[in-house]
C-alpha positions as CSV (number, residue, x, y, z in Angstrom):
1,M,-10.0,-11.3,2.7
2,A,-12.6,-14.0,3.3
3,D,-16.2,-13.1,3.9
4,H,-16.5,-11.1,7.1
5,S,-19.9,-10.4,8.7
6,T,-20.7,-6.7,9.3
7,K,-24.0,-7.3,11.1
8,H,-22.6,-6.2,14.5
9,I,-21.3,-2.9,12.9
10,W,-24.6,-2.1,11.2
11,Q,-26.4,-2.9,14.5
12,A,-24.1,-0.6,16.4
13,F,-24.3,2.2,13.9
14,T,-28.1,2.4,13.7
15,T,-28.4,2.1,17.5
16,N,-25.9,4.9,18.1
17,L,-27.4,7.2,15.5
18,A,-30.8,6.9,17.1
19,I,-29.4,7.4,20.6
20,A,-27.2,10.4,19.6
21,L,-30.3,12.2,18.3
22,I,-32.3,11.5,21.4
23,K,-29.5,12.5,23.7
24,A,-28.7,15.7,21.9
25,T,-32.4,16.8,22.1
26,A,-32.5,16.0,25.8
27,A,-29.1,17.8,26.4
28,F,-30.5,20.9,24.7
29,F,-33.6,21.1,27.0
30,T,-32.0,19.9,30.2
31,K,-28.6,21.8,29.9
32,S,-27.0,18.6,31.3
33,G,-23.3,18.3,30.9
34,A,-23.4,14.5,31.4
35,M,-26.2,14.3,28.8
36,L,-24.1,16.4,26.3
37,A,-21.1,14.2,26.9
38,E,-23.2,11.1,26.2
39,S,-24.6,12.6,23.0
40,I,-21.1,13.5,21.8
41,H,-20.0,10.0,22.6
42,S,-22.8,8.3,20.7
43,A,-22.2,10.6,17.7
44,S,-18.5,9.8,17.7
45,D,-19.4,6.1,17.8
46,C,-21.4,6.5,14.6
47,T,-18.2,8.0,13.0
48,N,-16.3,5.1,14.4
49,Q,-18.5,2.5,12.7
50,I,-18.2,4.3,9.4
51,L,-14.4,4.0,9.8
52,L,-14.7,0.3,10.5
53,F,-16.7,-0.1,7.3
54,L,-14.0,1.7,5.4
55,G,-11.4,-0.6,7.0
56,L,-13.3,-3.7,6.0
57,N,-13.7,-2.4,2.5
58,R,-10.0,-1.7,2.2
59,A,-9.0,-5.0,3.7
60,S,-11.1,-6.9,1.1
61,K,-8.9,-5.7,-1.7
62,Q,-7.1,-8.4,-3.6
63,A,-3.4,-8.8,-3.3
64,D,-1.4,-7.0,-6.0
65,A,2.3,-6.3,-6.9
66,S,2.7,-3.7,-4.2
67,H,0.9,-5.7,-1.5
68,P,1.6,-9.4,-2.4
69,L,0.1,-10.6,1.0
70,G,-3.1,-8.5,0.5
71,Y,-4.6,-5.6,2.4
72,G,-6.0,-7.6,5.4
73,R,-4.1,-5.6,8.0
74,A,-5.7,-2.4,6.8
75,L,-8.7,-3.3,9.1
76,Y,-6.3,-3.1,12.1
77,F,-5.1,0.3,11.1
78,W,-8.7,1.7,10.9
79,S,-9.6,-0.1,14.1
80,F,-6.6,1.5,15.8
81,L,-7.8,4.9,14.5
82,V,-11.2,4.2,16.0
83,A,-9.6,3.5,19.4
84,Q,-7.8,6.9,19.2
85,L,-11.0,8.7,18.3
86,L,-12.8,7.0,21.2
87,F,-10.0,8.3,23.4
88,T,-10.1,11.9,22.2
89,A,-13.6,12.6,20.8
90,G,-15.2,10.5,23.5
91,G,-13.1,10.3,26.6
92,V,-11.0,13.5,26.6
93,F,-14.0,15.7,25.6
94,S,-16.2,14.1,28.3
95,I,-13.5,14.7,30.9
96,Y,-13.1,18.3,29.8
97,E,-16.9,18.8,29.9
98,G,-17.1,17.3,33.3
99,L,-14.4,19.5,34.8
100,H,-16.0,22.5,33.1
101,K,-19.3,21.7,34.8
102,I,-17.7,21.2,38.1
103,W,-15.9,24.6,38.0
104,E,-18.8,26.4,36.4
105,P,-21.9,24.5,37.4
106,E,-25.2,25.2,35.7
107,P,-28.7,24.2,37.0
108,L,-30.5,21.3,35.4
109,H,-33.9,21.4,33.8
110,H,-36.5,18.8,32.9
111,L,-35.2,16.0,35.0
112,E,-38.0,13.6,34.0
113,A,-37.2,14.0,30.3
114,A,-33.5,13.5,30.9
115,L,-34.1,10.2,32.9
116,I,-36.5,8.9,30.2
117,V,-34.0,9.6,27.5
118,L,-31.2,8.0,29.5
119,L,-33.3,4.9,30.3
120,I,-34.2,4.5,26.6
121,A,-30.6,4.9,25.6
122,F,-29.5,2.4,28.3
123,L,-32.0,-0.2,27.0
124,L,-30.9,0.2,23.4
125,E,-27.1,0.2,24.3
126,G,-27.7,-2.7,26.7
127,W,-29.5,-4.7,24.0
128,S,-26.7,-4.0,21.5
129,T,-24.0,-5.1,24.1
130,V,-25.9,-8.3,24.8
131,Q,-25.9,-9.1,21.1
132,N,-22.2,-8.5,21.0
133,I,-21.7,-10.8,23.9
134,R,-23.8,-13.5,22.2
135,E,-21.7,-13.2,19.0
136,I,-18.5,-13.4,21.1
137,N,-19.8,-16.5,22.9
138,V,-20.4,-18.2,19.5
139,R,-16.9,-17.4,18.3
140,R,-14.8,-17.9,21.4
141,G,-15.3,-21.7,21.5
142,S,-13.5,-23.1,24.6
143,L,-11.7,-19.9,25.4
144,S,-12.8,-17.8,28.4
145,F,-14.5,-14.5,27.5
146,W,-11.5,-12.5,28.7
147,S,-9.0,-14.7,26.9
148,Y,-11.0,-14.3,23.6
149,L,-10.9,-10.5,23.9
150,R,-7.1,-10.7,24.4
151,Q,-6.5,-13.3,21.6
152,T,-9.1,-12.6,18.9
153,K,-8.0,-11.3,15.6
154,E,-11.5,-9.8,14.9
155,S,-10.5,-6.2,15.8
156,D,-13.8,-4.8,14.5
157,L,-15.8,-7.0,16.8
158,I,-13.8,-6.1,20.0
159,V,-14.0,-2.4,19.0
160,V,-17.8,-2.5,18.7
161,F,-18.0,-4.5,21.9
162,G,-15.7,-2.0,23.7
163,E,-17.8,1.0,22.5
164,N,-21.1,-0.6,23.5
165,S,-20.0,-1.8,26.9
166,A,-18.4,1.6,27.6
167,A,-21.6,3.4,26.5
168,T,-23.7,1.2,28.7
169,A,-21.5,1.9,31.8
170,G,-21.4,5.6,30.9
171,L,-25.2,5.7,30.8
172,V,-25.4,4.3,34.3
173,F,-23.0,7.0,35.6
174,A,-25.0,9.7,33.7
175,M,-28.3,8.6,35.2
176,L,-26.9,8.4,38.7
177,A,-25.2,11.9,38.3
178,T,-28.4,13.5,37.0
179,V,-30.5,12.2,39.9
180,L,-27.9,13.2,42.5
181,A,-27.6,16.7,40.9
182,W,-31.3,17.2,41.0
183,Y,-32.1,15.9,44.5
184,T,-29.1,17.5,46.2
185,G,-29.4,20.8,44.4
186,D,-25.7,20.6,43.5
187,P,-25.2,20.6,39.7
188,R,-21.5,19.7,40.3
189,W,-22.7,16.1,40.5
190,D,-23.7,16.4,36.8
191,G,-20.1,17.3,36.0
192,A,-18.8,14.4,38.1
193,G,-21.0,12.1,36.0
194,S,-19.5,13.5,32.8
195,L,-16.1,13.0,34.3
196,M,-16.8,9.4,35.1
197,V,-18.1,8.8,31.5
198,G,-14.8,10.2,30.2
199,V,-12.7,8.0,32.5
200,V,-14.5,4.9,31.3
201,L,-14.1,5.8,27.7
202,V,-10.4,6.5,28.1
203,C,-9.8,3.2,29.9
204,V,-11.6,1.2,27.1
205,A,-9.8,3.1,24.4
206,V,-6.4,2.4,25.9
207,F,-7.3,-1.3,26.2
208,L,-8.4,-1.4,22.5
209,A,-5.3,0.5,21.3
210,I,-3.0,-2.0,23.1
211,E,-4.7,-5.0,21.7
212,I,-5.0,-3.7,18.1
213,Q,-1.4,-2.4,18.1
214,S,-0.2,-5.9,18.5
215,L,-2.2,-7.0,15.5
216,L,-1.1,-4.0,13.5
217,V,2.7,-4.7,13.8
218,G,2.3,-8.4,13.1
219,E,0.9,-10.9,15.6
220,R,1.2,-14.7,15.4
221,A,-1.9,-16.7,14.4
222,D,-4.1,-18.5,16.9
223,P,-2.4,-21.3,18.8
224,Q,-5.0,-23.7,17.4
225,I,-3.7,-23.1,13.9
226,E,-0.1,-23.8,14.9
227,A,-1.2,-26.9,16.8
228,E,-3.0,-28.2,13.6
229,I,0.2,-27.6,11.6
230,R,2.2,-29.6,14.1
231,R,-0.4,-32.4,14.0
232,L,-0.3,-32.6,10.3
233,V,3.5,-32.7,10.3
234,A,3.5,-35.5,12.8
235,E,1.1,-37.5,10.7
236,D,2.9,-37.0,7.4
237,P,5.2,-40.0,6.8
238,L,7.4,-38.0,4.4
239,I,8.2,-35.3,6.9
240,E,10.7,-36.3,9.6
241,E,10.8,-33.1,11.6
242,L,9.4,-29.6,11.9
243,L,12.5,-27.4,12.3
244,N,10.9,-23.9,12.4
245,L,7.4,-22.4,12.2
246,I,6.3,-18.8,11.8
247,T,2.7,-17.7,11.5
248,I,1.5,-14.2,10.9
249,Q,-2.0,-12.9,11.1
250,Q,-2.6,-10.8,8.0
251,G,-6.3,-10.0,8.7
252,P,-9.3,-11.3,10.7
253,S,-9.4,-14.5,8.6
254,E,-6.1,-14.5,6.7
255,V,-2.9,-16.2,7.9
256,M,0.5,-16.6,6.4
257,V,2.6,-19.6,7.3
258,A,6.4,-20.1,6.8
259,M,8.1,-23.3,7.9
260,K,11.2,-25.3,7.6
261,V,11.0,-29.1,7.6
262,R,13.4,-32.0,7.4
263,M,12.1,-34.4,4.7
264,L,13.1,-38.1,4.1
265,D,16.5,-38.3,2.6
266,S,15.3,-40.9,0.1
267,L,13.0,-38.5,-1.7
268,T,13.8,-37.4,-5.2
269,T,13.4,-33.7,-6.2
270,R,10.1,-34.4,-7.9
271,S,8.8,-36.5,-5.0
272,L,9.9,-33.7,-2.6
273,V,7.9,-31.1,-4.5
274,E,4.9,-33.3,-4.6
275,A,5.1,-34.1,-0.9
276,I,5.3,-30.4,0.0
277,N,2.4,-29.5,-2.3
278,S,0.3,-32.4,-0.8
279,F,1.0,-31.1,2.7
280,E,0.0,-27.6,1.8
281,K,-3.3,-28.8,0.3
282,R,-4.1,-30.7,3.5
283,L,-3.2,-27.7,5.6
284,K,-5.4,-25.3,3.7
285,K,-8.3,-27.8,3.6
286,N,-8.1,-28.2,7.4
287,R,-7.5,-24.5,8.1
288,P,-9.0,-22.3,5.4
289,E,-7.6,-19.2,7.1
290,V,-4.2,-20.1,5.8
291,R,-4.0,-18.1,2.6
292,W,-0.3,-18.3,2.1
293,S,2.1,-21.2,3.0
294,F,5.8,-21.4,2.4
295,V,7.3,-24.7,3.2
296,E,11.1,-24.9,2.9
297,P,12.9,-28.3,3.1
298,D,16.1,-28.3,5.1
299,S,18.7,-31.0,5.7
300,R,19.7,-29.7,9.1
301,V,20.0,-32.4,11.8
């Protein structure tokens, strides 16, 4: 796999580790269910980032006899696993904790400490989310933000962005629930906050799972790559027609291309081979993501 930045993963890991420790301390003193749900969520996010590192390491392995197209899709497997953990360890647990606090409410303690911790966590998570948004804005080009999230092959980036944005929204709910529980004297508001945190995490996890599942089973490459292939074919005087084109995303920056073309009938066998080799060199020069290209001449009219 080509060089792939891990800056956003390291950033998320260190942020979540610090937040998890702060939240866990605050949850112990305040007895807040929403705070406990948030600390569990941040701790699970740390585990998620470790899994993404494992995925990137696995995906960087060179192609071998058993995996002739490399291991690039391994990152999609680990990203999908992260989405499942976000659903269970984060979302489902938070929903359970919220329901438990609603059915068996407990009084809150040390409101000021809880709000300070939540505010610090919100600022850190917000900063991390803003950094993710800036990175996405750099990479999305002319695509809209939503279109990029739907079309990008960078599964680790959208997973980290999903985690951070869900955490930021969850912190807003936790702060609101804590304040309502304190000033109304009804601790069930705290449970409701935890419940809302869980719902947000479940929704984000489902979205991530759907998007990554498509990459995992074999998704076509970016439309821009296919457009570039068609442009090169149209400009090549030795290729008369593109008969069929298949592109498969094998990793965040690895693409396999298979195509059938109708060549000039006057070409000799040697000239035909040289023409195909020349075309593949131009394609890989213009689109370095194309790691494998299989061009088959066909005489079909």
